[in-house]
C-alpha positions as CSV (number, residue, x, y, z in Angstrom):
1,X,-88.2,38.6,160.6
2,X,-91.9,38.8,159.9
3,X,-94.0,37.7,162.9
4,X,-97.5,36.4,162.3
5,X,-99.6,36.2,165.5
6,X,-102.6,33.8,165.1
7,X,-105.6,33.7,167.4
8,X,-105.1,30.0,168.2
9,X,-102.6,27.1,167.5
10,X,-104.8,25.4,164.9
11,X,-104.8,28.6,162.8
12,X,-101.1,29.2,163.4
13,X,-100.3,25.7,162.1
14,X,-102.5,26.2,159.0
15,X,-100.7,29.4,158.2
16,X,-97.3,27.9,158.6
17,X,-98.3,24.9,156.4
18,X,-99.4,27.4,153.7
19,X,-96.0,29.3,153.6
20,X,-93.3,28.3,151.1
21,X,-90.5,26.4,152.8
22,X,-90.0,23.7,155.4
23,X,-91.6,24.5,158.8
24,X,-89.4,24.2,161.9
25,X,-91.2,23.8,165.2
26,X,-90.1,25.8,168.2
27,X,-91.7,26.3,171.6
28,X,-94.9,28.2,171.0
29,X,-94.0,29.0,167.4
30,X,-93.3,27.6,163.9
31,X,-90.5,29.1,161.7
32,X,-90.8,29.0,157.9
33,X,-88.0,30.9,156.1
34,X,-87.9,34.4,157.3
35,X,-91.4,34.2,158.8
36,X,-92.2,33.1,162.3
37,X,-95.8,32.1,163.1
38,X,-96.9,32.2,166.8
39,X,-100.3,32.2,168.4
40,X,-102.5,33.2,171.3
41,X,-104.4,30.6,173.3
42,X,-107.7,32.5,173.1
43,X,-107.5,35.5,175.3
44,X,-104.0,35.9,176.8
45,X,-105.1,39.0,178.7
46,X,-108.1,39.9,180.8
47,X,-109.4,43.1,182.4
48,X,-107.6,43.8,185.7
49,X,-109.7,43.5,188.9
50,X,-110.7,46.5,190.8
51,X,-107.9,46.3,193.4
52,X,-105.4,46.6,190.6
53,X,-106.6,50.2,190.3
54,X,-106.8,50.8,194.1
55,X,-105.9,48.3,196.8
56,X,-108.8,49.7,198.9
57,X,-111.2,48.2,196.3
58,X,-110.4,44.7,197.4
59,X,-113.0,45.3,200.1
60,X,-116.6,45.3,198.7
61,X,-118.4,48.4,199.9
62,X,-121.5,50.2,198.5
63,X,-120.0,53.6,199.1
64,X,-117.1,52.7,196.7
65,X,-119.6,52.2,193.8
66,X,-119.6,52.7,190.9
67,X,-116.0,51.7,190.2
68,X,-114.9,53.7,187.1
69,X,-111.3,53.1,185.9
70,X,-109.8,56.3,184.5
71,X,-107.1,54.4,182.6
72,X,-107.9,50.8,181.8
73,X,-105.5,48.0,182.7
74,X,-105.1,44.5,181.3
75,X,-103.3,41.6,183.0
76,X,-102.1,38.2,181.8
77,X,-104.3,35.3,182.5
78,X,-102.5,32.9,184.9
79,X,-102.2,30.0,182.4
80,X,-101.2,32.3,179.5
81,X,-98.0,33.8,180.9
82,X,-95.7,31.3,179.1
83,X,-97.2,32.0,175.6
84,X,-97.2,35.7,176.3
85,X,-93.5,35.5,177.1
86,X,-92.9,33.7,173.8
87,X,-94.6,36.5,171.9
88,X,-92.8,39.2,173.8
89,X,-89.4,37.6,172.9
90,X,-90.3,37.2,169.3
91,X,-91.4,40.8,168.9
92,X,-87.9,42.0,169.9
93,X,-86.5,40.4,166.6
94,X,-89.5,41.3,164.4
95,X,-89.4,44.0,161.7
96,X,-93.1,43.5,160.7
97,X,-96.1,42.1,162.6
98,X,-99.1,40.4,161.0
99,X,-102.3,40.3,163.0
100,X,-104.0,36.9,162.2
101,X,-107.0,37.0,164.6
102,X,-110.3,35.7,163.5
103,X,-112.1,38.1,161.1
104,X,-114.6,39.2,163.6
105,X,-114.9,41.7,166.5
106,X,-113.6,39.4,169.2
107,X,-110.8,38.1,166.9
108,X,-109.7,41.7,166.2
109,X,-109.5,42.5,169.9
110,X,-107.8,39.3,171.0
111,X,-104.6,39.7,169.0
112,X,-104.5,43.5,168.9
113,X,-104.7,43.9,172.6
114,X,-101.6,41.6,172.9
115,X,-99.7,43.6,170.3
116,X,-100.5,46.9,172.1
117,X,-99.9,45.5,175.6
118,X,-96.4,44.3,174.6
119,X,-95.6,47.8,173.3
120,X,-95.1,47.1,169.6
121,X,-94.8,50.4,167.7
122,X,-93.9,49.1,164.2
123,X,-96.1,48.3,161.2
124,X,-99.0,45.8,161.5
125,X,-100.7,44.0,158.7
126,X,-104.0,42.2,158.8
127,X,-104.4,38.6,157.6
128,X,-108.0,37.5,157.3
129,X,-108.5,33.7,157.2
130,X,-111.9,32.1,157.5
131,X,-111.1,28.7,155.8
132,X,-108.2,26.6,157.1
133,X,-107.8,24.7,153.8
134,X,-104.2,25.3,152.4
135,X,-105.2,26.9,149.1
136,X,-107.5,29.4,150.9
137,X,-104.9,30.3,153.5
138,X,-102.3,30.8,150.7
139,X,-104.7,33.2,148.9
140,X,-105.3,35.1,152.1
141,X,-101.5,35.4,152.6
142,X,-101.3,37.1,149.2
143,X,-103.8,39.8,150.1
144,X,-102.7,41.3,153.5
145,X,-104.3,44.5,154.5
146,X,-103.3,47.4,156.7
147,X,-104.4,46.7,160.3
148,X,-105.2,50.3,160.8
149,X,-108.3,49.8,158.6
150,X,-109.8,47.6,161.4
151,X,-109.3,50.1,164.2
152,X,-113.0,50.8,164.5
153,X,-113.7,47.1,164.9
154,X,-111.1,46.9,167.6
155,X,-112.6,50.0,169.4
156,X,-116.0,48.4,169.3
157,X,-114.7,45.1,170.8
158,X,-112.7,47.0,173.4
159,X,-115.8,49.0,174.4
160,X,-117.8,45.9,174.7
161,X,-115.2,44.3,177.0
162,X,-115.0,47.4,179.2
163,X,-118.8,47.8,179.3
164,X,-119.3,44.2,180.4
165,X,-116.7,44.8,183.2
166,X,-118.4,47.9,184.4
167,X,-121.8,46.3,184.4
168,X,-120.8,43.0,185.9
169,X,-118.4,44.2,188.6
170,X,-120.5,47.1,189.9
171,X,-123.9,45.3,189.9
172,X,-122.5,42.1,191.3
173,X,-120.8,44.0,194.2
174,X,-123.9,46.1,194.8
175,X,-126.3,43.2,195.0
176,X,-123.9,41.0,196.9
177,X,-123.2,43.6,199.6
178,X,-127.0,44.5,199.8
179,X,-127.7,40.8,199.9
180,X,-125.4,40.4,202.9
181,X,-127.2,43.2,204.7
182,X,-130.4,41.2,203.9
183,X,-128.9,38.1,205.5
184,X,-127.8,36.2,202.4
185,X,-124.3,34.8,202.8
186,X,-122.9,34.5,199.2
187,X,-122.3,36.3,196.0
188,X,-125.3,37.6,193.9
189,X,-123.8,37.6,190.5
190,X,-125.2,39.9,187.8
191,X,-124.1,40.1,184.2
192,X,-125.4,41.6,181.0
193,X,-126.0,38.2,179.4
194,X,-126.3,35.6,182.2
195,X,-129.0,37.6,184.1
196,X,-131.4,37.9,181.1
197,X,-130.9,34.2,180.4
198,X,-131.8,33.5,184.1
199,X,-134.8,35.9,183.6
200,X,-136.0,33.8,180.7
201,X,-136.2,30.7,182.9
202,X,-137.7,32.5,185.9
203,X,-140.5,33.9,183.8
204,X,-141.1,30.6,182.1
205,X,-141.3,28.8,185.4
206,X,-143.8,31.5,186.7
207,X,-146.0,30.9,183.6
208,X,-146.0,27.2,184.3
209,X,-146.7,27.7,188.0
210,X,-149.5,30.2,187.4
211,X,-151.0,28.3,184.5
212,X,-154.6,27.2,184.9
213,X,-155.8,24.7,182.2
214,X,-158.8,25.7,180.2
215,X,-161.1,22.9,178.8
216,X,-161.9,22.9,175.1
217,X,-163.6,20.5,172.8
218,X,-163.1,19.1,169.4
219,X,-165.5,17.2,167.2
220,X,-164.2,14.7,164.6
221,X,-166.0,12.7,162.0
222,X,-164.9,9.8,159.8
223,X,-166.1,10.4,156.3
224,X,-166.6,7.8,153.5
225,X,-165.7,9.3,150.1
226,X,-165.6,7.8,146.6
227,X,-162.1,6.3,146.9
228,X,-161.6,5.7,150.6
229,X,-162.1,7.1,154.0
230,X,-160.7,10.2,155.9
231,X,-161.0,12.0,159.2
232,X,-162.3,15.6,159.2
233,X,-162.7,18.1,162.0
234,X,-165.6,20.5,162.7
235,X,-164.8,24.2,162.2
236,X,-167.3,25.9,164.6
237,X,-168.4,29.4,163.6
238,X,-168.3,32.7,165.6
239,X,-171.8,32.0,167.0
240,X,-170.2,29.5,169.4
241,X,-168.0,30.3,172.4
242,X,-164.4,30.3,171.0
243,X,-161.0,31.4,172.5
244,X,-158.5,33.5,170.6
245,X,-157.2,30.4,168.7
246,X,-160.6,29.3,167.6
247,X,-161.0,26.5,170.1
248,X,-164.5,25.6,171.2
249,X,-165.0,26.3,175.0
250,X,-168.4,24.6,175.5
251,X,-169.1,20.9,175.0
252,X,-172.8,21.1,174.3
253,X,-172.7,22.4,170.7
254,X,-170.2,19.7,169.7
255,X,-172.2,16.9,171.5
256,X,-175.5,18.0,170.0
257,X,-174.0,18.0,166.5
258,X,-172.2,14.7,167.0
259,X,-175.6,13.0,167.7
260,X,-177.0,14.1,164.4
261,X,-174.0,13.4,162.2
262,X,-173.9,9.5,161.8
263,X,-175.2,8.6,158.3
264,X,-175.5,12.3,157.3
265,X,-174.7,13.2,153.7
266,X,-172.5,16.0,152.6
267,X,-170.2,17.2,149.8
268,X,-166.6,18.4,149.3
269,X,-166.9,22.1,148.7
270,X,-163.3,23.2,148.3
271,X,-160.1,21.3,147.5
272,X,-156.7,22.8,147.7
273,X,-153.5,21.0,146.7
274,X,-150.0,22.5,146.9
275,X,-146.7,20.9,146.0
276,X,-143.8,21.9,148.2
277,X,-140.1,21.3,147.9
278,X,-137.8,21.6,150.9
279,X,-134.0,21.7,151.1
280,X,-132.1,19.7,153.6
281,X,-131.2,21.3,157.0
282,X,-127.9,23.2,156.6
283,X,-124.7,22.0,158.1
284,X,-124.4,22.9,161.8
285,X,-123.3,25.9,163.7
286,X,-122.3,25.1,167.3
287,X,-125.6,26.3,168.7
288,X,-127.7,24.4,166.2
289,X,-125.7,21.3,166.9
290,X,-126.2,21.7,170.7
291,X,-130.0,21.9,170.1
292,X,-130.1,18.7,168.1
293,X,-127.6,16.8,170.4
294,X,-129.7,17.7,173.4
295,X,-133.0,16.6,171.7
296,X,-131.7,13.4,170.1
297,X,-129.0,12.2,172.6
298,X,-129.8,14.1,175.8
299,X,-126.5,15.9,175.9
300,X,-126.2,19.2,177.7
301,X,-124.9,22.2,175.8
302,X,-121.6,22.0,177.6
303,X,-121.3,18.3,177.0
304,X,-121.8,18.8,173.3
305,X,-119.2,21.6,173.2
306,X,-116.7,19.4,175.2
307,X,-117.3,16.5,172.7
308,X,-116.8,18.8,169.8
309,X,-113.5,20.1,171.2
310,X,-112.2,16.5,171.5
311,X,-113.4,15.6,168.0
312,X,-111.5,18.7,166.8
313,X,-108.3,18.7,168.9
314,X,-107.7,15.1,170.0
315,X,-109.2,13.1,167.1
316,X,-109.0,15.8,164.3
317,X,-112.2,14.5,162.8
318,X,-114.1,17.8,162.5
319,X,-113.4,21.4,161.6
320,X,-113.3,24.3,164.2
321,X,-116.4,23.8,166.3
322,X,-117.1,27.2,167.9
323,X,-118.7,28.6,164.8
324,X,-121.9,30.6,164.4
325,X,-122.0,29.9,160.7
326,X,-124.1,27.3,158.8
327,X,-122.5,27.7,155.4
328,X,-119.4,26.2,153.8
329,X,-116.8,27.9,151.5
330,X,-117.5,27.3,147.8
331,X,-114.0,25.9,147.5
332,X,-114.9,22.9,149.7
333,X,-117.5,21.7,147.2
334,X,-115.0,20.1,144.8
335,X,-113.3,18.1,147.6
336,X,-116.5,17.2,149.4
337,X,-116.8,13.7,147.9
338,X,-113.2,12.7,148.9
339,X,-113.6,14.3,152.3
340,X,-116.9,12.5,153.1
341,X,-115.7,9.1,151.7
342,X,-112.8,9.3,154.0
343,X,-114.9,10.3,157.0
344,X,-117.6,7.7,156.5
345,X,-115.9,4.6,155.3
346,X,-115.4,2.9,158.7
347,X,-119.0,3.3,160.0
348,X,-122.0,1.3,158.7
349,X,-124.5,4.0,159.3
350,X,-122.5,6.7,157.6
351,X,-121.5,4.4,154.8
352,X,-125.2,3.7,154.1
353,X,-125.9,7.5,154.0
354,X,-122.9,8.0,151.8
355,X,-124.2,5.5,149.3
356,X,-127.3,7.5,148.7
357,X,-125.4,10.8,148.1
358,X,-125.4,12.4,144.6
359,X,-122.2,14.5,144.5
360,X,-123.4,16.3,141.4
361,X,-126.1,17.9,143.5
362,X,-125.1,21.3,144.9
363,X,-127.2,22.8,147.7
364,X,-127.2,26.4,148.9
365,X,-124.8,25.5,151.7
366,X,-121.7,26.4,149.7
367,X,-121.8,30.2,149.8
368,X,-118.7,32.4,150.4
369,X,-120.9,35.4,151.0
370,X,-122.5,33.7,154.0
371,X,-119.2,32.5,155.5
372,X,-117.9,34.7,158.3
373,X,-115.0,34.3,160.7
374,X,-115.6,30.5,160.5
375,X,-117.6,28.1,158.4
376,X,-120.0,25.4,159.4
377,X,-118.9,22.3,161.3
378,X,-117.9,19.6,158.9
379,X,-115.8,16.4,158.8
380,X,-112.1,16.9,158.0
381,X,-112.0,13.7,155.9
382,X,-109.8,11.8,158.3
383,X,-111.2,8.2,158.6
384,X,-113.4,7.9,161.6
385,X,-113.4,4.6,163.4
386,X,-116.5,5.3,165.6
387,X,-116.1,2.1,167.5
388,X,-113.0,3.5,169.1
389,X,-114.8,6.8,170.1
390,X,-116.9,7.4,173.2
391,X,-120.6,6.9,172.5
392,X,-121.3,10.7,172.8
393,X,-118.4,11.4,170.4
394,X,-119.7,8.9,167.8
395,X,-123.3,10.3,168.2
396,X,-122.2,13.9,167.6
397,X,-119.8,13.0,164.8
398,X,-122.7,11.2,163.0
399,X,-124.9,14.3,163.3
400,X,-122.2,16.6,161.9
401,X,-121.4,14.2,159.0
402,X,-125.1,13.6,158.3
403,X,-125.9,17.3,157.9
404,X,-123.1,17.7,155.3
405,X,-124.1,14.5,153.5
406,X,-127.7,15.7,153.3
407,X,-126.5,18.5,151.0
408,X,-126.0,15.9,148.3
409,X,-129.5,14.4,148.6
410,X,-132.6,15.6,146.5
411,X,-135.1,18.0,147.9
412,X,-137.9,16.6,149.9
413,X,-141.0,16.9,147.8
414,X,-144.5,16.7,149.3
415,X,-148.0,17.4,148.3
416,X,-150.2,19.1,150.9
417,X,-153.9,18.7,150.5
418,X,-156.7,20.6,152.3
419,X,-160.3,19.5,151.9
420,X,-163.3,21.4,153.2
421,X,-166.7,19.6,153.5
422,X,-170.2,20.9,154.1
423,X,-172.4,18.5,156.2
424,X,-175.7,19.5,157.8
425,X,-174.8,23.1,156.9
426,X,-171.6,22.9,159.1
427,X,-168.0,23.1,157.9
428,X,-165.5,20.3,158.4
429,X,-161.9,20.2,157.3
430,X,-159.4,17.4,156.5
431,X,-155.7,17.8,155.9
432,X,-153.2,15.3,154.5
433,X,-149.7,15.1,153.1
434,X,-148.3,12.9,150.5
435,X,-144.5,12.4,150.1
436,X,-143.6,12.6,146.4
437,X,-139.9,12.3,146.9
438,X,-138.4,11.6,150.3
439,X,-135.1,13.2,149.3
440,X,-132.9,13.8,152.3
441,X,-135.6,13.0,154.9
442,X,-134.6,9.3,155.5
443,X,-131.3,10.6,157.0
444,X,-133.4,12.3,159.7
445,X,-135.6,10.9,162.4
446,X,-138.4,13.5,162.1
447,X,-141.9,13.5,163.4
448,X,-144.6,12.0,161.2
449,X,-146.6,14.5,159.2
450,X,-150.4,14.2,158.4
451,X,-151.1,11.0,156.5
452,X,-152.2,11.3,152.9
453,X,-155.8,11.7,152.0
454,X,-157.5,9.4,149.5
455,X,-157.9,10.7,145.9
456,X,-160.6,13.5,146.0
457,X,-162.6,15.5,143.5
458,X,-164.2,18.9,144.3
459,X,-168.0,18.5,144.6
460,X,-168.0,14.8,145.3
461,X,-170.3,13.4,147.9
462,X,-169.4,12.1,151.3
463,X,-171.2,10.3,154.1
464,X,-170.5,10.3,157.8
465,X,-169.6,6.9,159.1
466,X,-168.8,7.9,162.6
467,X,-168.4,11.0,164.8
468,X,-167.1,11.8,168.3
469,X,-166.2,14.6,170.7
470,X,-162.8,14.8,172.4
471,X,-162.4,16.6,175.7
472,X,-159.1,18.4,175.8
473,X,-157.3,21.0,178.0
474,X,-154.9,23.8,177.2
475,X,-151.4,22.9,178.3
476,X,-148.8,24.8,180.2
477,X,-145.6,25.9,178.5
478,X,-142.9,23.3,178.6
479,X,-140.0,24.0,181.0
480,X,-136.8,25.0,179.4
481,X,-134.2,22.3,178.5
482,X,-130.7,22.8,177.3
483,X,-132.0,22.5,173.7
484,X,-134.8,25.0,174.1
485,X,-132.8,27.4,176.2
486,X,-130.0,27.5,173.6
487,X,-132.6,28.0,170.9
488,X,-134.2,30.8,172.9
489,X,-130.8,32.5,173.2
490,X,-130.3,32.1,169.5
491,X,-133.7,33.5,168.8
492,X,-134.0,35.9,171.7
493,X,-135.9,38.4,169.5
494,X,-139.0,36.3,169.9
495,X,-139.1,37.2,173.6
496,X,-139.1,41.0,173.0
497,X,-142.1,43.2,172.2
498,X,-140.5,46.3,170.7
499,X,-140.1,45.8,166.9
500,X,-136.9,47.9,166.6
501,X,-135.3,45.9,169.4
502,X,-136.4,42.6,167.8
503,X,-134.8,43.7,164.5
504,X,-131.5,44.5,166.2
505,X,-131.4,41.2,168.1
506,X,-132.1,39.3,164.9
507,X,-129.2,41.0,163.2
508,X,-126.8,40.3,166.0
509,X,-127.2,36.6,166.6
510,X,-129.2,36.8,169.8
511,X,-128.0,36.5,173.4
512,X,-124.5,35.3,174.0
513,X,-122.2,33.7,171.4
514,X,-121.6,30.2,170.1
515,X,-118.6,30.0,172.3
516,X,-120.3,31.3,175.5
517,X,-123.9,30.0,175.5
518,X,-123.1,26.6,177.0
519,X,-120.8,28.2,179.6
520,X,-123.5,30.7,180.6
521,X,-126.0,27.8,181.3
522,X,-123.4,25.9,183.3
523,X,-122.4,29.0,185.3
524,X,-126.0,29.6,186.2
525,X,-126.3,25.9,187.4
526,X,-123.0,26.1,189.3
527,X,-124.0,29.3,191.1
528,X,-127.2,27.7,192.2
529,X,-129.5,29.9,190.1
530,X,-130.7,27.0,187.8
531,X,-131.4,23.4,188.7
532,X,-131.4,20.4,186.4
533,X,-134.3,18.1,186.8
534,X,-133.8,15.3,184.3
535,X,-133.7,17.2,181.0
536,X,-135.5,20.3,182.4
537,X,-133.8,23.5,183.6
538,X,-135.7,25.1,186.4
539,X,-135.0,28.3,188.3
540,X,-134.0,27.9,192.0
541,X,-135.5,30.0,194.8
542,X,-132.2,31.9,194.8
543,X,-132.4,32.5,191.0
544,X,-136.0,33.6,191.3
545,X,-135.2,35.9,194.2
546,X,-132.3,37.5,192.3
547,X,-134.5,38.4,189.3
548,X,-137.3,39.7,191.6
549,X,-134.8,41.9,193.4
550,X,-133.3,43.5,190.3
551,X,-134.8,46.2,188.2
552,X,-136.9,44.6,185.5
553,X,-134.6,45.8,182.7
554,X,-131.6,43.9,184.2
555,X,-133.4,40.6,183.7
556,X,-134.4,41.2,180.0
557,X,-132.5,41.2,176.8
558,X,-133.3,44.6,175.5
559,X,-130.0,46.1,176.9
560,X,-128.0,43.8,174.6
561,X,-129.9,45.2,171.6
562,X,-129.2,48.7,172.6
563,X,-125.5,47.9,173.2
564,X,-125.2,46.2,169.8
565,X,-126.7,49.2,168.0
566,X,-124.1,51.5,169.5
567,X,-121.2,49.0,169.1
568,X,-122.2,48.6,165.5
569,X,-122.0,52.3,164.9
570,X,-118.5,52.3,166.5
571,X,-117.4,49.4,164.3
572,X,-119.0,50.3,161.0
573,X,-119.2,54.1,161.1
574,X,-116.2,54.9,163.3
575,X,-118.3,56.5,166.1
576,X,-116.4,57.7,169.2
577,X,-116.7,55.0,172.0
578,X,-116.8,57.7,174.7
579,X,-120.6,58.5,174.4
580,X,-121.4,54.8,174.6
581,X,-119.5,54.3,177.8
582,X,-120.8,57.6,179.2
583,X,-124.4,56.5,178.6
584,X,-123.7,53.1,180.2
585,X,-122.3,54.8,183.3
586,X,-125.4,56.9,183.6
587,X,-127.5,53.8,183.2
588,X,-125.4,52.0,185.7
589,X,-125.9,54.7,188.3
590,X,-129.6,54.3,188.0
591,X,-129.4,50.6,188.4
592,X,-127.1,50.9,191.4
593,X,-129.6,53.2,193.1
594,X,-132.1,50.3,193.0
595,X,-129.9,48.0,195.1
596,X,-132.0,47.6,198.3
597,X,-131.4,45.2,201.2
598,X,-135.1,45.3,202.1
599,X,-136.2,44.4,198.6
600,X,-133.7,41.6,198.5
601,X,-134.8,40.3,201.9
602,X,-138.4,40.3,200.7
603,X,-137.5,38.5,197.5
604,X,-135.4,35.9,199.3
605,X,-138.3,35.2,201.7
606,X,-141.1,35.0,199.1
607,X,-139.3,33.5,196.1
608,X,-140.7,30.4,194.6
609,X,-138.5,27.9,192.8
610,X,-136.6,24.7,193.2
611,X,-134.2,23.8,196.0
612,X,-130.6,23.9,194.8
613,X,-127.4,22.9,196.4
614,X,-125.6,25.9,197.9
615,X,-123.3,27.5,195.4
616,X,-119.6,26.8,195.9
617,X,-118.3,29.2,198.5
618,X,-116.9,32.2,196.8
619,X,-116.8,34.5,199.8
620,X,-116.9,34.2,203.5
621,X,-114.1,36.4,204.6
622,X,-115.0,39.1,207.0
623,X,-114.4,41.7,204.4
624,X,-116.8,39.8,202.1
625,X,-114.5,39.9,199.1
626,X,-115.0,36.9,196.9
627,X,-112.1,35.4,195.1
628,X,-111.1,37.8,192.4
629,X,-112.1,35.8,189.3
630,X,-115.2,34.2,190.7
631,X,-117.6,36.9,189.6
632,X,-115.6,38.9,187.1
633,X,-117.9,39.8,184.3
634,X,-114.8,39.9,182.0
635,X,-114.2,36.2,182.1
636,X,-114.3,35.1,178.5
637,X,-114.3,31.6,177.1
638,X,-111.0,30.7,175.7
639,X,-110.9,29.7,172.0
640,X,-108.5,26.9,171.2
């Protein structure tokens, strides 16, 4: 019997449907001919807790740190024991095993760790499926590879999991025990990803709190030209007091000029016109969808993920949602019309958008080279009666369908015009934009651009009809929201100064993953480190104190970049993982030496931030050992 082990049930069912023969469903598996397809439920195994290595480690003590397992252990997740037993039983009758995890680092780890944990010693093939359409799965089944080729990828994923365990377990224990000595009764949780995310919010809140508005002044003038009227803005020269963005810092020069302008004559000295064509936004990845759903419908990142899971699992209206890809397989293009007609027929809004689609138009969204372990979110084609869905489900489904439909609309074509005027020997500038072809834009509620300018000719005369000075102030940065924090995690390189680190972070999809970003935010809220105020996410006093008490590097994203460089060398060049872990342990010892009850006490006493409900009690026993899974850095989001 050939046994195929898929990463999740949906993939397992797609594989079974693509095999020749009639599927017979069993508990936790599908049998088709001499092939049995079973599946994991995301991670069936997790890193064992410290007390699995030594019962004495159940007690949290500084003198026991760092905890460094000599031989790593995995243990079944409590809710996964049943499916693990199914796979164990099937392995006993197998003569060949096929690894069908997702074609990425985590997918390689997820299935292979089960195969190795259950002691399978026979041959293992690798099935790589990134598209669940039956023809694509059939092709993948026809080109199995030797799983041994992917050993470096597995070692990299395994190293990442172990490194996260070492980092999270040791630093969380160190800061929690030191915090207890400082009078804080609770866990101070530290993680490689969650703590830099918290650091982003703490630093943004400090910028807002410390911000002092600076007044600046702008001078506008309404100009009469040959074929209409327009508004232009004074461009003060370097002789005037300007800030680094060219804003005027003194009112007097603008007020003096404004008094002389009415009725003054001038001319158009330079006219620039540029036509631009813009493609529609690509179909969504999960993070991109979370950003838009937060902005347009006020949904938190977790709420959007939960909605997507229901649309995927319960309603079967969308494809796999935990995707970091914004492209679609080229094979999907031919069936797109049928798929979208099925998805949109029962909703007036979607039907109206569908009517404007030109299915002969092909955007850059269909690109096999850009499709990774998963493709972009898209409708499955199942008819969607949105009146029977929850409002949030209908809102999110429309967003997903809209971004795919937009690929069949023309490009947005605009003409941008910039006009420079000379009046009283001073320079003024007007900008305008004319929409030549709205293309896909009517599907999107976007902000209004600059209105069009009247027809202009270089050298023509103008006359000032009116002028005025506006008093303005610089504004503080906006607090983070779910949308902007997810976007910051996606584009974390923007928050890093070092060019090499920025480059690495751009190459590796930022901080966290599509599957974990929403959970990281919710974890920070649940632990009392972040507070929601309407749409804003603000740091609590506890969150601010934690960042202040940690070494600066622990609250910044640079470590993720360094890890990704080394993990990439393990995965792509076959480097030995041992030096990576050895360097981490050395780094860890330095961080642990910075755990200081006095510094934590000072940070707790002086921290500024919002009041938050106390985190749910995770400790409180005299030994001070929180429940085992409450702070484990190895807790990974299950994929379904």
